[in-house]
C-alpha positions in Angstrom: -0.4 21.7 -10.4 -4.1 22.1 -10.2 -4.5 18.7 -11.8 -2.5 16.9 -9.2 -4.5 18.5 -6.4 -7.8 17.5 -8.0 -6.6 13.9 -8.4 -5.4 13.8 -4.8 -8.6 15.2 -3.4 -10.8 13.0 -5.5 -8.8 9.9 -4.6 -8.8 10.7 -0.9 -12.5 11.5 -0.9 -13.4 8.2 -2.6 -11.0 6.2 -0.6 -12.0 7.6 2.8 -15.7 6.9 2.0 -15.7 3.6 0.2 -12.4 1.9 0.8 -12.1 -1.8 1.6 -8.4 -2.3 1.1 -6.4 0.4 2.8 -3.0 -0.6 1.4 -4.3 -0.6 -2.2 -5.5 2.9 -1.7 -2.2 4.1 -0.3 -0.4 2.5 -3.3 -2.7 4.0 -5.8 -2.5 7.5 -4.4 1.3 7.3 -4.1 1.6 6.0 -7.7 -0.6 8.7 -9.2 0.9 11.5 -7.0 4.4 10.3 -7.7 4.0 10.4 -11.5 2.6 13.9 -11.4 5.1 15.1 -8.8 8.1 13.9 -10.8 6.8 15.9 -13.8 6.5 19.0 -11.6 9.9 18.5 -10.1 11.3 18.1 -13.6 9.8 21.4 -14.7 11.0 23.3 -11.5 14.5 22.0 -11.0 16.9 23.3 -13.6 19.5 20.5 -14.4 22.4 20.4 -16.7 23.0 17.3 -18.7 25.7 16.1 -16.3 23.6 16.8 -13.2 20.5 15.0 -14.5 21.5 11.4 -13.9 22.8 11.9 -10.4 19.9 14.1 -9.4 17.3 11.6 -10.6 19.1 8.8 -8.9 19.1 10.7 -5.6 15.6 11.9 -6.1 14.3 8.3 -6.6 16.1 7.2 -3.4 14.4 10.2 -1.6 11.0 9.3 -3.0 11.2 5.7 -1.8 11.9 6.9 1.7 9.3 9.7 1.5 6.7 7.2 0.4 7.5 5.0 3.4 6.9 7.9 5.8 3.8 8.9 3.8 2.3 5.5 4.3 2.7 5.9 8.1 1.1 9.3 7.9 -1.8 8.1 5.9 -2.4 5.3 8.4 -2.7 7.8 11.2 -5.0 10.0 9.1 -7.0 6.9 8.1 -7.5 6.0 11.8 -8.4 9.6 12.7 -11.0 9.9 10.0 -12.6 6.6 10.9 -12.8 7.5 14.6 -13.7 11.2 14.0 -16.2 12.4 16.6 -15.8 9.3 18.8 -12.1 9.4 19.4 -11.0 8.9 23.0 -8.3 11.0 24.6 -5.9 8.0 24.9 -6.3 7.2 21.2 -5.8 10.9 20.3 -2.6 10.9 22.4 -1.4 7.8 20.8 -2.0 9.2 17.3 -0.1 12.4 18.1 2.8 10.4 19.6 3.1 8.7 16.2 2.4 11.8 14.0 4.8 14.3 15.6 7.9 12.2 15.1 6.9 11.5 11.5 6.8 15.3 10.8 10.3 15.5 12.2 11.4 12.5 10.1 10.0 14.1 6.9 11.8 17.4 7.6 15.1 15.5 8.3 14.7 13.5 5.1 14.4 16.6 3.0 17.3 18.2 4.7 19.5 15.2 4.3 18.7 14.9 0.6 19.2 18.7 0.1 22.8 18.1 1.4 23.3 15.0 -0.8 22.0 16.7 -3.9 24.1 19.8 -3.2 27.3 17.7 -2.9 26.6 15.9 -6.2 25.2 18.8 -8.2 25.3 22.4 -6.8 23.5 24.6 -4.3 21.1 26.0 -6.8 19.8 22.6 -7.8 19.6 21.5 -4.2 17.7 24.7 -3.2 15.2 24.2 -6.0 14.7 20.6 -4.9 14.2 21.8 -1.3 11.8 24.5 -2.3 9.6 22.4 -4.5 9.5 19.5 -2.0 8.4 21.8 0.8 5.9 23.6 -1.4 4.3 20.3 -2.6 4.3 18.8 0.9 2.6 21.8 2.5 0.1 22.1 -0.4 -0.9 18.5 -0.1 -1.1 18.7 3.7 -3.4 21.8 3.5 -5.6 20.2 0.8 -6.0 17.0 2.8 -6.9 18.8 6.0 -9.3 21.0 4.1 -10.9 17.9 2.6 -11.1 16.2 5.9 -12.8 19.1 7.7 -15.0 20.2 4.9 -16.4 16.6 4.6 -16.9 16.4 8.3 -18.7 19.8 8.4 -21.0 18.6 5.6 -21.9 15.3 7.4 
């Protein structure tokens, strides 16, 4: 778990400071995070042999949709970091009008996949999926915000 956070923080720090190609950065972060995340989910979610194929099929669907939302969130964060300290009220309002619905969309996505996983496996597997997804999402959010504000305080 610690390894994934260090990778994320290091990548975000480098990318925010030196990036030329925004989409390449997003793709790299998502690829590295996705690999580590899948290993964590695999350790946390207890699957029977019969549940395994259906769970991973649904999980991969979920991840594709989550990554799409994540790219939108990263774009907002990217703009915020680039404009930090000089952001105008209208721009801040526009960012929040984009960010708030994405949070709702993320929560809705997890809830929908909880229901799908529960119907194809059982409530225990679905609950484990829900718990680890929320934990990792919150952990990443906190670490990204810490990195953002610590780097700005040090500037």
